[in-house]
C-alpha positions in Angstrom: 0.1 0.2 0.1 2.8 2.4 0.8 4.5 1.8 -2.5 1.1 2.6 -4.4 0.8 5.8 -2.6 4.3 6.7 -3.3 4.3 5.7 -6.9 1.1 7.9 -7.2 2.6 10.9 -5.7 5.9 10.4 -7.9 3.6 10.2 -11.0 1.6 13.4 -9.9 4.8 15.0 -9.5 6.1 13.8 -12.8 2.8 15.0 -14.6 3.2 18.6 -12.8 6.9 18.8 -14.0 5.6 17.9 -17.6 2.9 20.6 -17.5 5.3 23.0 -16.2 7.6 22.3 -19.1 4.9 22.3 -21.5 3.8 25.8 -20.3 7.2 27.2 -20.7 7.6 26.0 -24.1 4.3 27.6 -24.9 5.3 30.8 -23.1 8.1 30.9 -24.9 6.3 30.4 -28.2 4.1 33.0 -27.3 6.8 35.7 -26.6 8.3 34.7 -30.0 5.2 35.2 -31.9 4.5 38.4 -29.8 7.8 39.8 -30.7 7.3 38.8 -34.5 3.7 40.5 -34.1 5.4 43.6 -32.7 7.9 43.6 -35.5 5.2 43.3 -38.4 3.0 46.1 -36.8 6.0 48.4 -36.8 6.0 47.7 -40.5 2.4 48.7 -40.6 0.7 45.2 -40.5 0.0 42.9 -37.5 -1.2 39.4 -36.7 -2.1 38.8 -33.2 -0.8 35.1 -32.1 -2.7 33.2 -29.9 -1.6 33.0 -26.0 -0.9 29.5 -25.0 -3.6 27.7 -23.0 -2.3 26.2 -19.9 -4.9 23.7 -19.2 -8.1 23.0 -21.4 -11.3 24.1 -20.3 -15.0 22.9 -21.2 -16.1 26.5 -21.0 -15.1 28.8 -24.0 -12.1 31.1 -23.2 -11.3 34.5 -23.8 -9.0 33.5 -26.7 -11.8 31.7 -28.6 -14.2 34.6 -27.8 -11.3 37.0 -29.6 -10.8 34.7 -32.6 -13.5 36.9 -34.8 -11.6 39.8 -33.7 -8.4 38.1 -34.9 -10.2 37.0 -38.1 -11.0 40.9 -38.6 -7.4 42.0 -38.1 -6.8 39.1 -40.9 -9.2 40.6 -43.1 -7.7 44.1 -42.3 -4.3 43.0 -43.2 -5.7 41.6 -46.5 -7.5 44.8 -47.2 -4.4 46.7 -46.4 -2.4 44.7 -48.9 -5.3 45.1 -51.5 -5.4 49.0 -50.8 -1.6 49.2 -50.8 -1.9 47.3 -54.5 -4.6 49.7 -55.5 -2.3 52.6 -54.2 0.8 51.4 -56.3 -1.3 51.2 -59.5 -3.0 54.7 -59.0 0.8 55.9 -58.1 1.8 54.4 -61.4 -1.3 56.0 -63.2 -0.5 59.4 -61.6 2.9 59.1 -62.3 1.9 58.3 -66.1 -0.2 61.4 -66.1 2.1 63.7 -64.6 4.7 62.3 -67.3 2.0 63.1 -70.0 1.5 66.4 -68.6 5.0 67.3 -68.9 5.1 66.0 -72.2 2.0 68.4 -73.1 3.8 71.2 -71.2 6.6 70.6 -73.4 4.7 70.6 -76.7 3.0 73.9 -75.5 6.4 75.4 -75.0 7.6 74.3 -78.2 4.6 75.6 -80.0 5.0 79.1 -78.3 8.6 78.9 -79.3 7.4 78.2 -82.8 4.9 80.9 -82.7 7.5 83.4 -81.5 9.9 82.2 -84.3 6.9 82.5 -87.0 6.2 86.1 -85.5 9.8 86.9 -85.8 9.6 85.3 -89.5 6.4 87.5 -90.2 8.1 90.6 -88.9 11.2 89.8 -91.2 8.8 89.1 -94.0 7.2 92.4 -93.5 10.5 94.2 -94.0 11.3 92.0 -96.9 7.7 91.8 -98.4 8.2 94.8 -100.5 9.8 92.4 -103.2 6.9 89.8 -103.1 4.0 90.0 -105.3 0.6 90.6 -104.2 -1.0 87.5 -105.2 1.9 85.7 -103.5 1.3 87.8 -100.3 -2.2 87.1 -100.4 -1.9 83.2 -100.8 0.8 83.2 -98.3 -1.5 85.0 -95.7 -4.3 82.6 -96.5 -2.2 79.7 -95.7 -0.5 81.4 -92.8 -4.1 82.3 -91.6 -5.1 78.4 -91.9 -1.8 77.3 -90.4 -2.6 79.7 -87.4 -5.9 78.6 -87.1 -5.1 75.1 -87.0 -2.3 75.9 -84.6 -4.8 77.9 -82.2 -7.1 74.7 -82.7 -4.2 72.7 -81.3 -3.4 75.0 -78.7 -7.0 74.9 -77.4 -7.0 71.1 -77.8 -4.1 71.0 -75.8 -5.1 73.4 -73.5 -8.0 71.3 -72.8 -6.2 68.1 -72.5 -3.9 69.7 -70.0 -6.6 71.1 -67.8 -8.5 67.6 -68.1 -5.2 66.1 -67.1 -4.8 68.7 -64.4 -8.0 68.2 -63.4 -7.9 64.5 -63.4 -4.3 64.5 -61.3 -6.3 66.9 -58.9 -9.1 64.2 -58.6 -6.7 61.3 -58.4 -4.5 63.5 -55.7 -7.8 64.0 -53.9 -8.9 60.4 -54.2 -5.4 59.4 -53.2 -5.5 61.8 -50.4 -9.1 60.5 -49.1 -7.8 56.9 -49.6 -4.7 57.6 -47.4 -6.8 59.5 -44.9 -9.0 56.3 -45.0 -5.8 54.0 -44.8 -4.5 55.9 -42.0 -7.8 56.1 -40.3 -8.2 52.3 -40.7 -4.9 51.7 -39.5 -5.2 53.7 -36.6 -8.4 51.6 -35.9 -6.7 48.4 -36.7 -3.7 49.6 -34.5 -5.9 50.6 -31.6 -8.1 47.2 -32.1 -4.8 45.3 -32.1 -3.6 47.2 -29.2 -6.8 46.5 -27.3 -6.5 42.8 -28.4 -3.2 42.6 -27.4 -4.1 44.2 -23.9 -7.2 41.8 -23.6 -4.8 38.8 -24.5 -2.3 40.1 -22.0 -4.9 40.3 -19.6 -6.2 36.8 -20.4 -2.7 35.5 -20.3 -2.0 37.3 -16.9 -5.5 35.8 -15.8 -4.5 32.3 -16.9 -0.9 32.7 -15.5 -2.7 33.7 -12.3 -4.9 30.9 -12.6 -2.2 28.6 -13.4 -0.1 29.8 -10.5 -3.1 29.5 -8.4 -3.7 25.8 -9.5 0.1 25.1 -9.0 0.1 26.7 -5.6 -3.1 24.6 -4.9 -1.7 21.6 -6.5 1.7 22.3 -4.4 -0.4 22.7 -1.3 -2.2 19.5 -2.3 1.2 17.7 -2.9 2.2 19.1 0.3 -0.9 18.1 2.1 -0.4 14.5 0.8 3.2 14.7 1.3 2.5 15.4 5.1 0.0 12.6 5.1 2.3 10.4 3.3 5.1 11.2 6.3 2.3 11.0 8.7 1.1 7.7 7.3 4.9 6.6 7.0 5.6 7.5 10.5 2.3 5.7 11.7 3.7 2.7 9.6 7.2 3.2 10.8 5.9 3.3 14.4 3.5 0.3 13.8 6.6 -1.4 12.2 8.7 -0.4 15.1 5.8 -1.6 17.6 5.4 -4.8 15.6 9.4 -5.4 15.5 9.2 -4.5 19.1 6.6 -7.1 19.8 8.3 -9.4 17.4 11.5 -9.2 19.4 9.7 -9.5 22.5 8.0 -12.6 21.3 11.2 -14.1 19.9 13.0 -13.2 23.3 10.1 -14.9 25.0 10.2 -17.8 22.5 14.0 -17.7 22.9 13.6 -17.8 26.8 11.0 -20.5 26.4 13.1 -22.7 23.9 15.9 -21.9 26.3 13.8 -23.1 29.3 12.7 -26.1 27.0 16.2 -26.8 26.2 17.4 -26.4 30.0 14.7 -28.8 30.9 15.4 -31.2 27.9 19.1 -31.1 28.9 18.0 -31.9 32.4 15.7 -34.6 31.3 18.3 -35.8 29.2 21.0 -35.6 31.9 18.2 -37.4 34.4 17.5 -39.8 32.1 21.1 -40.3 31.2 21.9 -40.7 34.7 18.9 -43.2 35.2 20.0 -44.9 32.0 23.7 -45.0 33.5 22.4 -46.3 36.8 20.2 -48.9 34.9 23.4 -49.6 32.6 25.4 -49.8 36.0 22.9 -51.9 37.6 22.3 -54.0 34.6 26.1 -54.4 34.3 26.3 -55.4 38.0 23.4 -57.8 37.3 24.8 -59.0 34.4 28.2 -59.2 36.0 26.6 -61.2 38.8 24.5 -63.2 36.6 27.9 -63.8 34.5 29.7 -64.8 37.7 26.7 -67.0 38.5 26.6 -68.8 35.4 30.1 -68.8 34.9 30.1 -70.3 38.7 27.4 -72.6 37.5 29.2 -73.3 34.4 32.5 -74.1 36.5 30.4 -76.2 38.7 28.7 -77.8 35.8 32.3 -78.2 34.1 33.6 -79.6 37.4 30.6 -81.7 37.7 31.2 -82.8 34.0 34.9 -83.3 34.4 34.5 -85.2 37.3 31.7 -87.2 35.5 34.0 -87.2 32.4 36.9 -88.3 34.6 34.8 -91.0 36.3 33.6 -92.0 32.8 37.1 -91.7 31.4 38.6 -93.8 34.5 35.5 -96.6 34.0 36.0 -96.4 30.3 39.6 -96.8 30.8 39.1 -99.6 33.2 36.5 -101.1 30.8 39.4 -100.6 27.8 41.9 -101.8 30.0 40.0 -104.9 31.0 38.8 -105.1 27.1 42.2 -104.7 25.9 43.3 -107.2 28.7 40.6 -109.5 27.1 41.6 -108.7 23.4 45.2 -109.1 24.3 44.5 -112.3 25.6 42.3 -113.3 22.7 45.1 -111.9 20.3 47.6 -113.8 22.3 45.5 -116.8 22.1 44.8 -116.1 18.4 48.4 -115.4 17.7 49.6 -118.6 19.5 46.9 -120.4 17.2 48.0 -118.6 14.1 51.5 -119.3 14.7 50.5 -123.1 15.6 48.8 -123.0 12.2 51.6 -121.3 10.4 53.9 -123.7 11.9 51.9 -126.6 10.9 51.4 -125.1 7.7 55.1 -124.3 7.3 55.8 -127.9 8.4 53.4 -129.3 5.7 54.6 -126.8 2.9 58.1 -128.0 3.7 57.1 -131.5 3.8 55.4 -130.9 0.4 58.2 -129.1 -1.1 60.6 -131.6 0.3 58.6 -134.3 -1.3 58.3 -132.4 -4.5 62.0 -131.9 -4.4 62.7 -135.6 -3.8 60.3 -136.5 -6.7 61.9 -134.2 -8.7 65.3 -135.5 -8.0 64.2 -139.0 -8.1 62.7 -138.1 -11.6 65.8 -136.6 -12.5 67.9 -139.3 -11.4 65.6 -141.4 -13.2 
């Protein structure tokens, strides 16, 4: 259970650390976008970055409420770009008209110069006209009048074109002035709107930072409370473990003493048993020795008795043997005498037979 609680606390701390790192990254991204926005705004355009949101919320945030305003800013930026393109086109057209106007002025100056030269030529012609015929003078005058009329018409046309060009240029300049005024007004409004949105975003960011700080503070307080609870729980468990170990030690000491007492009693019983066994063995040994002595004595007595009986029997047997031997000796002696007598008689008979055979053989030989 302690390991589970400690693991959960570690997991919460790791998640809080990951959220803090994520918030720092988002803050850095927001600061980077803010600097980029300020740089773009200094150049005449701006685009508000979305401030980072520390924690997702089910309710619509201030940033989500400002999204339409951001879209308005983007549209304003696109409109500024379109207006800038139109301004460039108008500027090119104005420059072209100014170029045409300069060209017309140059043509007017050239026409004026030609007119002056013609006047000078006419004056010189009047001085030299005495030599010219009247018909030729009339023809020249007619041509000169026609030419003058055409030049006047050209000058009138150029004058009207110049006036129209100047009028168009003035109108274009007025339109450009109004456009610039409107653009400046729009840019000012967009800038004010961007500033206001930036302030609102800053306020929203500060609010979220405060909420995040409050949340972190509460989380730290909660972590501190849980840490204290864990410490209290750990102290309680340590105390319980110490009490348990103390009880176990006391129980082990009690069991050890009981075991020692049992061992002592067992040793005493074993010693008593050994003593009794020794006494029994000694008693049995003595009894066995006494029994052995008694049996040995009985055996000795029996052996003595047997020896006596055996000696008596042996004496009787010896006496019987002696008598039997004496009888046998007498019988043998008798038989020996009889055998000796029989052998003597046989030898005598054999000698007689051999003597008779020898005598018979000798007789036969003699015969």
